[in-house]
N, C-alpha and C positions, 0 to 999 in steps of 0.2 A: 457831353462826352469829350474826352481829350482828342485833339487832332494832331496829326503829324504828316509831314511832307516827305514822300519818297521820290527823289528827284534824279532823273537821268539828265546829267548836266548838259547845258548847251555847248555847241561847237560850230564853227563856221563851215565845217564839212560834215557829211553824213557818216557818223562814226557808230560802230557797234562796240559796246563794252561788255566784256565778260571777265570773270575771275581769271580764267586761263589765257585770255588773249583780248586784243581789241584790234579793229581794223577798219579801214575806209571801205564803205559799202554802197556804191552807187546803185546796185540793182537788188540787193537783199535788204531786208530789215526785220530783225527779230525782236520779239517782246523782251523787255528787260527782266528776265526770269528771276535773277537773284533778288532784285528789289521787290518783285511780287511775292517771293517766298518770305521775305522779312515783313512785308505788309500783312501777310496772313498771321505771322507770329504776333505782331502788334495788336491785331484785331482779336485773335482767338485767345492768346495767353495773357495779354496785358490790357485787354478791354478798351482799346482805343479805336479811333476812327481814322483810317489811313486815307491819304489823298495822293494820287500818282500824277506827276507831271513828267512826261517824256519829252523833253525839250528838243531832242533829235527828231523824233517821229512827227511832232507837232510843229516843228520849225519855229521854235520860240527863242528869241534873243533876250539879252539881259534886261532891257527896259521893260518889256512885256512880262518877263519872269518876275521882276521885282513887284510889279503891280499885282500879279497873282499871289505872291507870297504875302503881301499886305492883306489881301482879301481872306486868305486861308488862316493867317495868324497861327502858324503851327507851334506846338510846344518844342519841336526840334525838327531838323532836316537831316536826312541821311542820303548818301550817294555812294556809288562805286566809281573807282578811278580806272582809267585806261593805261595803256603802255606808251606808245609813241605820242599820244596826246596828253601824257601825264602833266607836263608843265602847263599846258593850256587848261587842263582841269583844275590845277591848283590856282591859277590866275582867276578862273571863274568862281571858285570858292572864296577867294579873298575879296572879290567884288561883291559877292552876296553878303559876306560877313561885315564888310564896311557899311553896307546898307542896313543890315539887321544884326548888330553886334551882340544883342542880348539873346538871340536865338541859338541854342546849342547846335553845332554841326558835327555829325558823326560820319566817318569815312571808313570804307573797307575796300578790299581789293588786294591783288598780289603785291604791287609795289608799296601800297600803304602798309602791308604786313612786313615786308622785307626791310623797308626804310621808314619804320615808324618813328624812330628818333629824329631823323632828318626832316620828316614831315612836320612833326610838332615844332621843331626849331624854326622852320621856314614859313609855315602857313598857319593862319589863325583858325585852325580846326580844333574843336574841343575834345573829341574822342576819336581814337583809331581802334577798330576791331581787327584782331589778328585772325588769319586763316578762315576756317569754316564759321560763318558769322551767326547762325541762327540762335543757338542757346546763349552764346556770349551776349548777343544783342538783347535778349529778354532779361538776362541778369543785369545788364547795364541800365535798362529802363527801370528795373526795381531799385537799383542804387540811386538813380536820378530822383526817384520818388521817396527816397529815404527809408526804404524797406530793408535794404541790406547795406553793408559797408563796401565801398569801392575796392578796398584792400582784399576782399574775399574773392574777387573775380580774376580768373586766369584768362589771359588773351586780350587785354586792353592796354592802351596807352592814353594818358590824360595828364592834366596839370593839377597839382595840388599846391595852393598858395604860390602859383606862378612857376613852380618847379616841375619839369616833366617827370612823370612816373611811368615805367614800362613793366607791366606784369605779364611775363611770358608764360608758356606752358599750356596753351590751349590744346585740347585733345579733339579728335574727330568724333562726330556723332555716330554711334554704332549702328543705329537703325533709323534711316530716314522715313520709314513708314510711320514713325511716331510724330512726324511733323505734319502740320495742316496742309491741305491743298493750297498752292499759291493763289493769291487774290486776283484771279483772272478777270473778275467783274470790274476791276478798276480801269481796264484797258479801253482805249478807243481802237478796237481791234481791226477796224477796216484799214488801218495805216500800215499793217505788217504783212509780209509775204516773201516768197522766193520766186524767181523767174519761172514762168510757164507752169505754175502750180495754181489750181483753182482757189479762189477766195470765197468766203472767209477762211482764215488760216490760223492754226494753232501751233504753239511751241511747248514742248514738254521736256523736262530733265528728269529722267527715270533712274539715273545712277550718278554717283559722284566718285571721283577718283579714277585712276587708271593703273592697272597692275604691270603694264609694259615698261621697259627700261630705256626708251628713246632718250638720248642724252640732251636734246635741244628743247624738249617739251616741258611746258608748265602744265601741271595737271590740276584738275578741279579739286583743290583742297588737299591733294596728296596721292600717294601710290595705292593706298588701301581702297578697294572697290566696295562701296556700299550701294545697295540697290532697292528700289521699290518692288513690291510684289507685283505679279501680273494683274491681280485684282485692283491694286491701287493705280497701276498704269491705266487700266481701262476706265477707272473712276475719273481720272483726269481728262481722258478723251471725252467721256460723257459730260463732264462739266463744261468743256468748250462747246459741245453740241447744244447743251441746254441754254447756254448764254448767248451764243453767236451763230448757231446752226452752221458750224464750220464744214467745209468741203474737203479740207486736206490738213495735214499736220506733219510736224517734224520732231524727231527726238534729237536733242542737242547734247546727249551724252558724249564723253570723250571717245569711247568705243562701245557703241550700242550692242554689238554682237559678241562681247567678251564672254558671256555665259549663254551658249545656245539653248540650253534647256529652258531658261527663263523666257527667252524670246519666243520659243515654240509655244509655251504655255500661254503667253500673251496673245499670240496670233490665233490660237484655238479659241480663246475667250472672245476676241473680236468677232470671229465667225459665229460662235454660238449665240451671241447677243445681237446679231444682225447689223453690226456696225460696218458700213461699206464706204470707206473713205480712202482717198489716196494718201500715202504717207512716205516719208523718207527718213534716212538716218546716216550717221557717220560711222565708218567701220575701217578695219584693217584687212588687207587681202588674205592674211593667214588665218583669219577667224571665220572665213566664209564656208561654213559647213553646208553641204548640199541639202540635207534634210531641212535644216533651218531655213535656207533660202527658199525652198519650195513652199514652206508654210508662210513665210513672209509674203511671197508673191500671191498666194491664195487669199491672204487677209488684206490685201490692198497696197502693200509696199510696192512702189514703182520706181523709186530712185535711190541709188546708193552713192554716198560720198565716200570715196576710198582714199585713205592716206597712203599713197605709194612713196612719195618723196623723191625717188630716183629709180632709174632703170639700170643703173650701174651697181654691180654687187659690191665693189669696193667702197662706194659712197654710202650705200646702205650699212655696210659694216662700220664705217666711220661714225655714223649716227647711232650705232648700237640698236639697229632696228630688229635684228634677229628674223629677217625675212629673206627668203630665197627668190631671186628674180623669176626663175622658170616656174616655180610653184605658184607665185603670185599671178603670173600671166595666165596660167591654166585656170585658176579660180575666177579671175575676172572674165575670161572668155565664157566660162560656164554661166556667170551672171547674165551676160549678153544673150547667150543662147536661149535662156528661159524668159527673156523679155524685159529685163531691167534696163533703165537708163543708168549709166555709170559716169560719175564725175570724178576726175582725178586730181588730187593735190600733189604738187611737186615743190621741191626746194632747190634752189641753185645758190652757189656761193661758198661751198665748203672750201677751206684753204687748200685742200689737196685736189680739188676738182679741176679737170681740164675740159677742153672743147670735146674731146673724145667721149668723156663721161656724159656730157650734155647730149651729144648725139645718140648715145645709148638710151637716154631717157626719152628723147624724141621718138626713137624707133620703138621703144616700149609703148609709148602713148598711142602711136598709130596702130601697132599690132593689137593692143588691147581694145581699140575702137571706142575710146572714151567719147562720150557725147560732148562734154566740155572739160576743160582743165583750168586750173589756176596754178601759177608759178610764183612762189614767194621767195624773197631773198633771205638767206640764212641770217638770223639775228641771235646773238648769244645773250640770253636774258639772265640776269642775276637770279639765283635760286635754282638754276639747272646745272646738271653735271657738265654740260658743254662749257658753260661759263667758267666753272671752277677749273676745267682743263685748259682753257684758253685765255684766262683773264689777263695774263701778262701781255697778250696780243690785242686786247680790246681797250679802246678808249671809252670809259664809261663815267658818266656823272648824272646824278639824279636832279640836282639844282645847279646850273641849268641842265636840262635833259639832253644827254648825248649818249649814243650807243652805236659804235661802229668799230670796225677793225682799224688798228693803227696804220697798217699798211694800206694805203689808199688804193693800191692796185687791186686788192681783194674786193673792195667796195665797187670799184669800176667794173671788174670782171663779173660780179654778181649781177649788176645792172645790165651789162651787155648780154650775158647768158640768158637772162630773163626775157629780154626783148627778142633775142634770136629764137628761143624756144617757142614763144608765143607765135611768131611769124611762121616758123617751120610747121607748126601744128595747124594753126587756124587758116593759113593760106595754102595748105595742101588741098589739091583739087577734090580728093575723096572726102575730106572734112567739110569743104564748102558744100558739096552736093548733099552729103548726109544732113548737115545742119539745115539746109533749105527744105529737104524732104521732111525732116522731123518737126519743123516749126512753122511751115507755111500756113497751116490751118489753125494756128493758135490765135489768141487775142492779138489783133494787129497793133494795138497801142502798146501792149507788153513787148511785142517783138521789136517795134521801132525804138522804144526807150532803151531796151537792152542793147540793140545794135549800135545806137548812137553812143552809149557809154563805152562799149567795147572799142569802137573805132577811135573815139577820143583818147582812150588809153594808148592804143597802138600808135597813134600819130603824135603823141605827146613827146616833146624833147626834154621835159622837165623831170629830173630825177628826184623821186620822193621815196625815202626809206620808210615805208609804212605798209603793213599787210593790206592786201586788197582781196575783194571777192572774185568770182569767176570772170568778170569782165573788167 
């Protein structure tokens, strides 16, 4: 049987890569879900034998990776690229290609899509898949085997007789229910998890795309929301149970609660089938329907990751969030009242943001009684409305990778606001007492590791413009 390598590229830091984002992650680690989805395509549609190497989770560096590639002898290698680690990812690919020049290398991801021409010009990668990769990937494999012509495929870049060819026009997959279940069986699943959640742990993407218009956000393949049926969602949960006997799982959808009816049907199915696991999801505060929340709680959901971004209405309006501060606070307080853990995402560094705006965000976070928060610096990514609006004020280069505001004061303010926000929230005496009470009886190794990572961040004087997880 044909063999292929699905590779989460090595990096000197613990990095999580997804199509919509990538970030430094000292305390979380998610399964490489996009690679697993393509591995299932390769196995089910193209009759191949996929092999997964997650060099991040397994802590594999290049020399060991090269030895593994020699042993596997794959017909091709495929990887997803990150954002702030893009240049490092490209260097890693070049190193692999210098060792294995005859092994085709396929790349996908947001930056690979937006900068396909620059990627082919600068990196010895053989193929770039644009946008949502699944069907394009299968067609590319057919072309590599001579079953169809490359020219018939929309959504790839490649070289023909040394000349770069870019065939755009890829369309979204209308029904993800037609795709096979991701190849979870390839995982060393004990390596993944999120803080203070029981292991073994699973990760599921039940929807792609996001219908909301936030101007800073890269969406998972586009604005159009396509979703798995509740039956398919439960089937993926059951697959994790059968393989790994998981005790908890998370939905990694951009906005899991975008369609309350679908969520309620899923929750009812979990209960009907006697599946009793802890789970979590990412949501927006304006989608927190009370009936839906009550069904989520009944079915085992215990943690909500809420993208708030700011407690200042004018900053929310700047981001085109279409969220009202008072309504958001009321909804989050309701979540707390029925027993959810709530984790808040915030952003600092908007060009119009002042210390008064940050103070409003801090006040909101304390009133909302978030269990944990994360504060990211605003980064204007190419492909977003914010970047188009501000590109004259942004210094951007893909090779070498640079993405920052030209006005250095904005970059410094973002960094100062971030540290100020962290300290005001986490060193508030109510937060300290609540955190101790909530976590004193959890796994002590987990608690110590997360506390060390958090204190190391707070005490660090090194400025790194890279997304980070909660600690």
